[in-house]
Backbone atoms as SQL, in Angstrom:
CREATE TABLE atoms (id INTEGER PRIMARY KEY, chain TEXT, resi INTEGER, resn TEXT, atom TEXT, x REAL, y REAL, z REAL);
INSERT INTO atoms VALUES
  (1, 'A', 1, 'MET', 'N', -1.927, -77.744, 115.384),
  (2, 'A', 1, 'MET', 'CA', -2.250, -76.679, 114.465),
  (3, 'A', 1, 'MET', 'C', -3.035, -77.286, 113.303),
  (4, 'A', 2, 'THR', 'N', -4.023, -76.532, 112.837),
  (5, 'A', 2, 'THR', 'CA', -4.797, -76.961, 111.675),
  (6, 'A', 2, 'THR', 'C', -4.565, -75.980, 110.536),
  (7, 'A', 3, 'VAL', 'N', -4.263, -76.520, 109.376),
  (8, 'A', 3, 'VAL', 'CA', -4.088, -75.730, 108.162),
  (9, 'A', 3, 'VAL', 'C', -5.332, -75.926, 107.311),
  (10, 'A', 4, 'HIS', 'N', -5.796, -74.841, 106.707),
  (11, 'A', 4, 'HIS', 'CA', -6.970, -74.924, 105.839),
  (12, 'A', 4, 'HIS', 'C', -6.534, -74.739, 104.390),
  (13, 'A', 5, 'LEU', 'N', -7.023, -75.616, 103.540),
  (14, 'A', 5, 'LEU', 'CA', -6.743, -75.546, 102.111),
  (15, 'A', 5, 'LEU', 'C', -7.984, -75.029, 101.411),
  (16, 'A', 6, 'LEU', 'N', -7.831, -73.989, 100.620),
  (17, 'A', 6, 'LEU', 'CA', -8.927, -73.402, 99.856),
  (18, 'A', 6, 'LEU', 'C', -8.688, -73.753, 98.397),
  (19, 'A', 7, 'LEU', 'N', -9.636, -74.475, 97.818),
  (20, 'A', 7, 'LEU', 'CA', -9.444, -74.974, 96.460),
  (21, 'A', 7, 'LEU', 'C', -10.490, -74.424, 95.506),
  (22, 'A', 8, 'GLN', 'N', -10.029, -73.987, 94.353),
  (23, 'A', 8, 'GLN', 'CA', -10.924, -73.664, 93.248),
  (24, 'A', 8, 'GLN', 'C', -10.874, -74.858, 92.309),
  (25, 'A', 9, 'ILE', 'N', -12.058, -75.327, 91.927),
  (26, 'A', 9, 'ILE', 'CA', -12.187, -76.548, 91.146),
  (27, 'A', 9, 'ILE', 'C', -12.913, -76.234, 89.844),
  (28, 'A', 10, 'GLU', 'N', -12.591, -76.961, 88.797),
  (29, 'A', 10, 'GLU', 'CA', -13.287, -76.800, 87.522),
  (30, 'A', 10, 'GLU', 'C', -14.785, -77.017, 87.724),
  (31, 'A', 11, 'PRO', 'N', -15.618, -76.294, 86.980),
  (32, 'A', 11, 'PRO', 'CA', -17.072, -76.437, 87.123),
  (33, 'A', 11, 'PRO', 'C', -17.519, -77.892, 87.005),
  (34, 'A', 12, 'GLY', 'N', -18.418, -78.274, 87.912),
  (35, 'A', 12, 'GLY', 'CA', -18.992, -79.609, 87.876),
  (36, 'A', 12, 'GLY', 'C', -18.150, -80.699, 88.511),
  (37, 'A', 13, 'ARG', 'N', -17.003, -80.351, 89.089),
  (38, 'A', 13, 'ARG', 'CA', -16.110, -81.382, 89.631),
  (39, 'A', 13, 'ARG', 'C', -15.883, -81.272, 91.139),
  (40, 'A', 14, 'ALA', 'N', -16.639, -80.413, 91.814),
  (41, 'A', 14, 'ALA', 'CA', -16.436, -80.224, 93.258),
  (42, 'A', 14, 'ALA', 'C', -16.699, -81.507, 94.037),
  (43, 'A', 15, 'ALA', 'N', -17.761, -82.234, 93.698),
  (44, 'A', 15, 'ALA', 'CA', -18.074, -83.478, 94.420),
  (45, 'A', 15, 'ALA', 'C', -16.941, -84.490, 94.262),
  (46, 'A', 16, 'GLU', 'N', -16.388, -84.572, 93.069),
  (47, 'A', 16, 'GLU', 'CA', -15.261, -85.476, 92.816),
  (48, 'A', 16, 'GLU', 'C', -14.047, -85.064, 93.659),
  (49, 'A', 17, 'ALA', 'N', -13.813, -83.757, 93.744),
  (50, 'A', 17, 'ALA', 'CA', -12.687, -83.252, 94.531),
  (51, 'A', 17, 'ALA', 'C', -12.876, -83.558, 96.017),
  (52, 'A', 18, 'VAL', 'N', -14.098, -83.362, 96.527),
  (53, 'A', 18, 'VAL', 'CA', -14.386, -83.647, 97.935),
  (54, 'A', 18, 'VAL', 'C', -14.184, -85.130, 98.226),
  (55, 'A', 19, 'ASP', 'N', -14.676, -85.985, 97.338),
  (56, 'A', 19, 'ASP', 'CA', -14.497, -87.432, 97.517),
  (57, 'A', 19, 'ASP', 'C', -13.013, -87.800, 97.547),
  (58, 'A', 20, 'TYR', 'N', -12.252, -87.231, 96.623),
  (59, 'A', 20, 'TYR', 'CA', -10.817, -87.523, 96.571),
  (60, 'A', 20, 'TYR', 'C', -10.129, -87.074, 97.866),
  (61, 'A', 21, 'LEU', 'N', -10.362, -85.819, 98.264),
  (62, 'A', 21, 'LEU', 'CA', -9.707, -85.300, 99.465),
  (63, 'A', 21, 'LEU', 'C', -10.124, -86.078, 100.708),
  (64, 'A', 22, 'GLY', 'N', -11.365, -86.542, 100.730),
  (65, 'A', 22, 'GLY', 'CA', -11.830, -87.349, 101.852),
  (66, 'A', 22, 'GLY', 'C', -11.100, -88.669, 101.975),
  (67, 'A', 23, 'SER', 'N', -10.495, -89.116, 100.894),
  (68, 'A', 23, 'SER', 'CA', -9.746, -90.381, 100.919),
  (69, 'A', 23, 'SER', 'C', -8.273, -90.189, 101.289),
  (70, 'A', 24, 'VAL', 'N', -7.843, -88.954, 101.420),
  (71, 'A', 24, 'VAL', 'CA', -6.443, -88.661, 101.756),
  (72, 'A', 24, 'VAL', 'C', -6.269, -88.762, 103.274),
  (73, 'A', 25, 'PRO', 'N', -5.404, -89.654, 103.752),
  (74, 'A', 25, 'PRO', 'CA', -5.270, -89.872, 105.197),
  (75, 'A', 25, 'PRO', 'C', -4.924, -88.625, 106.013),
  (76, 'A', 26, 'ASP', 'N', -4.150, -87.710, 105.461),
  (77, 'A', 26, 'ASP', 'CA', -3.739, -86.528, 106.221),
  (78, 'A', 26, 'ASP', 'C', -4.766, -85.401, 106.199),
  (79, 'A', 27, 'VAL', 'N', -5.862, -85.572, 105.473),
  (80, 'A', 27, 'VAL', 'CA', -6.928, -84.568, 105.414),
  (81, 'A', 27, 'VAL', 'C', -8.047, -85.000, 106.352),
  (82, 'A', 28, 'ALA', 'N', -8.377, -84.140, 107.333),
  (83, 'A', 28, 'ALA', 'CA', -9.403, -84.481, 108.324),
  (84, 'A', 28, 'ALA', 'C', -10.803, -84.299, 107.769),
  (85, 'A', 29, 'ASP', 'N', -10.992, -83.277, 106.930),
  (86, 'A', 29, 'ASP', 'CA', -12.330, -82.962, 106.447),
  (87, 'A', 29, 'ASP', 'C', -12.217, -82.173, 105.149),
  (88, 'A', 30, 'ALA', 'N', -13.159, -82.393, 104.258),
  (89, 'A', 30, 'ALA', 'CA', -13.244, -81.621, 103.015),
  (90, 'A', 30, 'ALA', 'C', -14.719, -81.393, 102.732),
  (91, 'A', 31, 'VAL', 'N', -15.079, -80.139, 102.493),
  (92, 'A', 31, 'VAL', 'CA', -16.486, -79.804, 102.267),
  (93, 'A', 31, 'VAL', 'C', -16.623, -78.873, 101.065),
  (94, 'A', 32, 'PRO', 'N', -17.712, -79.034, 100.304),
  (95, 'A', 32, 'PRO', 'CA', -17.976, -78.094, 99.216),
  (96, 'A', 32, 'PRO', 'C', -18.493, -76.784, 99.805),
  (97, 'A', 33, 'THR', 'N', -18.199, -75.690, 99.133),
  (98, 'A', 33, 'THR', 'CA', -18.626, -74.379, 99.611),
  (99, 'A', 33, 'THR', 'C', -19.163, -73.555, 98.445),
  (100, 'A', 34, 'THR', 'N', -19.730, -72.416, 98.773),
  (101, 'A', 34, 'THR', 'CA', -20.107, -71.445, 97.755),
  (102, 'A', 34, 'THR', 'C', -19.171, -70.253, 97.907),
  (103, 'A', 35, 'GLY', 'N', -19.075, -69.454, 96.892),
  (104, 'A', 35, 'GLY', 'CA', -18.215, -68.281, 96.971),
  (105, 'A', 35, 'GLY', 'C', -16.962, -68.441, 96.137),
  (106, 'A', 36, 'ALA', 'N', -15.911, -67.782, 96.566),
  (107, 'A', 36, 'ALA', 'CA', -14.669, -67.738, 95.790),
  (108, 'A', 36, 'ALA', 'C', -13.985, -69.094, 95.683),
  (109, 'A', 37, 'TYR', 'N', -14.200, -69.957, 96.676),
  (110, 'A', 37, 'TYR', 'CA', -13.568, -71.278, 96.671),
  (111, 'A', 37, 'TYR', 'C', -14.643, -72.344, 96.643),
  (112, 'A', 38, 'ASP', 'N', -14.362, -73.431, 95.969),
  (113, 'A', 38, 'ASP', 'CA', -15.347, -74.498, 95.788),
  (114, 'A', 38, 'ASP', 'C', -15.266, -75.566, 96.865),
  (115, 'A', 39, 'VAL', 'N', -14.084, -75.741, 97.441),
  (116, 'A', 39, 'VAL', 'CA', -13.863, -76.767, 98.462),
  (117, 'A', 39, 'VAL', 'C', -12.915, -76.200, 99.511),
  (118, 'A', 40, 'ILE', 'N', -13.220, -76.498, 100.774),
  (119, 'A', 40, 'ILE', 'CA', -12.306, -76.182, 101.873),
  (120, 'A', 40, 'ILE', 'C', -11.959, -77.495, 102.555),
  (121, 'A', 41, 'ALA', 'N', -10.666, -77.708, 102.767),
  (122, 'A', 41, 'ALA', 'CA', -10.202, -78.921, 103.444),
  (123, 'A', 41, 'ALA', 'C', -9.406, -78.528, 104.682),
  (124, 'A', 42, 'SER', 'N', -9.549, -79.321, 105.733),
  (125, 'A', 42, 'SER', 'CA', -8.819, -79.092, 106.980),
  (126, 'A', 42, 'SER', 'C', -7.755, -80.166, 107.146),
  (127, 'A', 43, 'VAL', 'N', -6.559, -79.713, 107.493),
  (128, 'A', 43, 'VAL', 'CA', -5.433, -80.627, 107.667),
  (129, 'A', 43, 'VAL', 'C', -4.832, -80.400, 109.055),
  (130, 'A', 44, 'PRO', 'N', -5.043, -81.338, 109.988),
  (131, 'A', 44, 'PRO', 'CA', -4.373, -81.212, 111.284),
  (132, 'A', 44, 'PRO', 'C', -2.889, -81.548, 111.109),
  (133, 'A', 45, 'VAL', 'N', -2.042, -80.598, 111.399),
  (134, 'A', 45, 'VAL', 'CA', -0.613, -80.773, 111.138),
  (135, 'A', 45, 'VAL', 'C', 0.077, -81.310, 112.387),
  (136, 'A', 46, 'THR', 'N', 0.543, -82.526, 112.282),
  (137, 'A', 46, 'THR', 'CA', 1.274, -83.147, 113.384),
  (138, 'A', 46, 'THR', 'C', 2.776, -83.126, 113.138),
  (139, 'A', 47, 'SER', 'N', 3.153, -82.891, 111.884),
  (140, 'A', 47, 'SER', 'CA', 4.578, -82.824, 111.539),
  (141, 'A', 47, 'SER', 'C', 4.713, -82.145, 110.183),
  (142, 'A', 48, 'GLU', 'N', 5.921, -81.728, 109.892),
  (143, 'A', 48, 'GLU', 'CA', 6.200, -81.135, 108.583),
  (144, 'A', 48, 'GLU', 'C', 5.952, -82.159, 107.481),
  (145, 'A', 49, 'ALA', 'N', 6.270, -83.412, 107.755),
  (146, 'A', 49, 'ALA', 'CA', 6.058, -84.479, 106.767),
  (147, 'A', 49, 'ALA', 'C', 4.573, -84.664, 106.472),
  (148, 'A', 50, 'ALA', 'N', 3.729, -84.591, 107.504),
  (149, 'A', 50, 'ALA', 'CA', 2.284, -84.733, 107.304),
  (150, 'A', 50, 'ALA', 'C', 1.749, -83.594, 106.444),
  (151, 'A', 51, 'LEU', 'N', 2.226, -82.382, 106.706),
  (152, 'A', 51, 'LEU', 'CA', 1.796, -81.244, 105.896),
  (153, 'A', 51, 'LEU', 'C', 2.264, -81.413, 104.455),
  (154, 'A', 52, 'SER', 'N', 3.490, -81.833, 104.254),
  (155, 'A', 52, 'SER', 'CA', 4.014, -82.049, 102.900),
  (156, 'A', 52, 'SER', 'C', 3.197, -83.093, 102.147),
  (157, 'A', 53, 'ARG', 'N', 2.842, -84.183, 102.826),
  (158, 'A', 53, 'ARG', 'CA', 2.021, -85.226, 102.187),
  (159, 'A', 53, 'ARG', 'C', 0.648, -84.682, 101.807),
  (160, 'A', 54, 'ALA', 'N', 0.037, -83.927, 102.711),
  (161, 'A', 54, 'ALA', 'CA', -1.297, -83.382, 102.434),
  (162, 'A', 54, 'ALA', 'C', -1.257, -82.399, 101.270),
  (163, 'A', 55, 'LEU', 'N', -0.246, -81.555, 101.222),
  (164, 'A', 55, 'LEU', 'CA', -0.136, -80.590, 100.122),
  (165, 'A', 55, 'LEU', 'C', 0.130, -81.293, 98.797),
  (166, 'A', 56, 'ALA', 'N', 0.975, -82.304, 98.814),
  (167, 'A', 56, 'ALA', 'CA', 1.239, -83.063, 97.585),
  (168, 'A', 56, 'ALA', 'C', -0.039, -83.719, 97.089),
  (169, 'A', 57, 'ALA', 'N', -0.812, -84.282, 97.991),
  (170, 'A', 57, 'ALA', 'CA', -2.078, -84.915, 97.608),
  (171, 'A', 57, 'ALA', 'C', -3.068, -83.875, 97.101),
  (172, 'A', 58, 'ALA', 'N', -3.129, -82.721, 97.764),
  (173, 'A', 58, 'ALA', 'CA', -4.062, -81.669, 97.344),
  (174, 'A', 58, 'ALA', 'C', -3.745, -81.191, 95.930),
  (175, 'A', 59, 'ARG', 'N', -2.478, -81.140, 95.585),
  (176, 'A', 59, 'ARG', 'CA', -2.089, -80.713, 94.233),
  (177, 'A', 59, 'ARG', 'C', -2.532, -81.709, 93.161),
  (178, 'A', 60, 'ARG', 'N', -2.879, -82.930, 93.576),
  (179, 'A', 60, 'ARG', 'CA', -3.364, -83.947, 92.635),
  (180, 'A', 60, 'ARG', 'C', -4.900, -84.030, 92.620),
  (181, 'A', 61, 'THR', 'N', -5.569, -83.108, 93.272),
  (182, 'A', 61, 'THR', 'CA', -7.033, -83.125, 93.331),
  (183, 'A', 61, 'THR', 'C', -7.611, -83.032, 91.924),
  (184, 'A', 62, 'PRO', 'N', -8.541, -83.920, 91.588),
  (185, 'A', 62, 'PRO', 'CA', -9.174, -83.862, 90.261),
  (186, 'A', 62, 'PRO', 'C', -9.869, -82.516, 90.040),
  (187, 'A', 63, 'GLY', 'N', -9.605, -81.915, 88.901),
  (188, 'A', 63, 'GLY', 'CA', -10.250, -80.656, 88.546),
  (189, 'A', 63, 'GLY', 'C', -9.668, -79.428, 89.217),
  (190, 'A', 64, 'LEU', 'N', -8.533, -79.573, 89.909),
  (191, 'A', 64, 'LEU', 'CA', -7.942, -78.442, 90.628),
  (192, 'A', 64, 'LEU', 'C', -7.572, -77.323, 89.665),
  (193, 'A', 65, 'PHE', 'N', -8.031, -76.116, 89.994),
  (194, 'A', 65, 'PHE', 'CA', -7.714, -74.928, 89.210),
  (195, 'A', 65, 'PHE', 'C', -6.738, -74.043, 89.989),
  (196, 'A', 66, 'ALA', 'N', -6.988, -73.886, 91.295),
  (197, 'A', 66, 'ALA', 'CA', -6.116, -73.070, 92.141),
  (198, 'A', 66, 'ALA', 'C', -6.180, -73.587, 93.572),
  (199, 'A', 67, 'LEU', 'N', -5.064, -73.452, 94.284),
  (200, 'A', 67, 'LEU', 'CA', -4.964, -73.917, 95.666),
  (201, 'A', 67, 'LEU', 'C', -4.351, -72.813, 96.510),
  (202, 'A', 68, 'ARG', 'N', -5.003, -72.497, 97.626),
  (203, 'A', 68, 'ARG', 'CA', -4.474, -71.536, 98.590),
  (204, 'A', 68, 'ARG', 'C', -4.323, -72.259, 99.921),
  (205, 'A', 69, 'VAL', 'N', -3.253, -71.961, 100.626),
  (206, 'A', 69, 'VAL', 'CA', -2.992, -72.585, 101.921),
  (207, 'A', 69, 'VAL', 'C', -3.082, -71.506, 102.990),
  (208, 'A', 70, 'CYS', 'N', -3.930, -71.731, 103.991),
  (209, 'A', 70, 'CYS', 'CA', -4.099, -70.778, 105.091),
  (210, 'A', 70, 'CYS', 'C', -3.482, -71.357, 106.355),
  (211, 'A', 71, 'LEU', 'N', -2.415, -70.719, 106.808),
  (212, 'A', 71, 'LEU', 'CA', -1.736, -71.129, 108.035),
  (213, 'A', 71, 'LEU', 'C', -2.224, -70.248, 109.179),
  (214, 'A', 72, 'PRO', 'N', -2.350, -70.802, 110.382),
  (215, 'A', 72, 'PRO', 'CA', -2.753, -69.968, 111.511),
  (216, 'A', 72, 'PRO', 'C', -1.648, -68.974, 111.850),
  (217, 'A', 73, 'THR', 'N', -2.055, -67.840, 112.404),
  (218, 'A', 73, 'THR', 'CA', -1.069, -66.858, 112.842),
  (219, 'A', 73, 'THR', 'C', -0.339, -67.398, 114.062),
  (220, 'A', 74, 'ALA', 'N', 0.767, -66.779, 114.417),
  (221, 'A', 74, 'ALA', 'CA', 1.534, -67.223, 115.585),
  (222, 'A', 74, 'ALA', 'C', 0.663, -67.188, 116.835),
  (223, 'A', 75, 'ARG', 'N', -0.190, -66.187, 116.959),
  (224, 'A', 75, 'ARG', 'CA', -1.063, -66.076, 118.131),
  (225, 'A', 75, 'ARG', 'C', -2.042, -67.245, 118.186),
  (226, 'A', 76, 'GLU', 'N', -2.660, -67.570, 117.066),
  (227, 'A', 76, 'GLU', 'CA', -3.614, -68.677, 117.027),
  (228, 'A', 76, 'GLU', 'C', -2.914, -70.008, 117.265),
  (229, 'A', 77, 'ALA', 'N', -1.742, -70.175, 116.718),
  (230, 'A', 77, 'ALA', 'CA', -1.002, -71.424, 116.899),
  (231, 'A', 77, 'ALA', 'C', -0.626, -71.620, 118.363),
  (232, 'A', 78, 'SER', 'N', -0.204, -70.550, 119.032),
  (233, 'A', 78, 'SER', 'CA', 0.172, -70.690, 120.442),
  (234, 'A', 78, 'SER', 'C', -1.057, -70.919, 121.306),
  (235, 'A', 79, 'ARG', 'N', -2.195, -70.330, 120.948),
  (236, 'A', 79, 'ARG', 'CA', -3.429, -70.547, 121.702),
  (237, 'A', 79, 'ARG', 'C', -3.884, -72.001, 121.559),
  (238, 'A', 80, 'ALA', 'N', -3.771, -72.560, 120.372),
  (239, 'A', 80, 'ALA', 'CA', -4.178, -73.945, 120.135),
  (240, 'A', 80, 'ALA', 'C', -3.266, -74.918, 120.881),
  (241, 'A', 81, 'ALA', 'N', -2.007, -74.554, 121.053),
  (242, 'A', 81, 'ALA', 'CA', -1.056, -75.436, 121.727),
  (243, 'A', 81, 'ALA', 'C', -1.281, -75.473, 123.237),
  (244, 'A', 82, 'SER', 'N', -1.920, -74.430, 123.772),
  (245, 'A', 82, 'SER', 'CA', -2.115, -74.400, 125.234),
  (246, 'A', 82, 'SER', 'C', -3.427, -74.988, 125.678);
């Protein structure tokens, strides 16, 4: 299962946030975006501990203003498992 983190970052700090998230071992990818969120990060969840580590690290993102966590629906999670 992959969890997506949607981050709002203080103006001018998105590149710093992407660099930081890219250094977090449990984060597979972090990209700057336009629109309501400044950065989207993908976290492949292999265990509850891995998700907890990724969320703890995301909360320490430089310039973080708001963080939203998008979990796949039960249907999507079961499709990914098969």
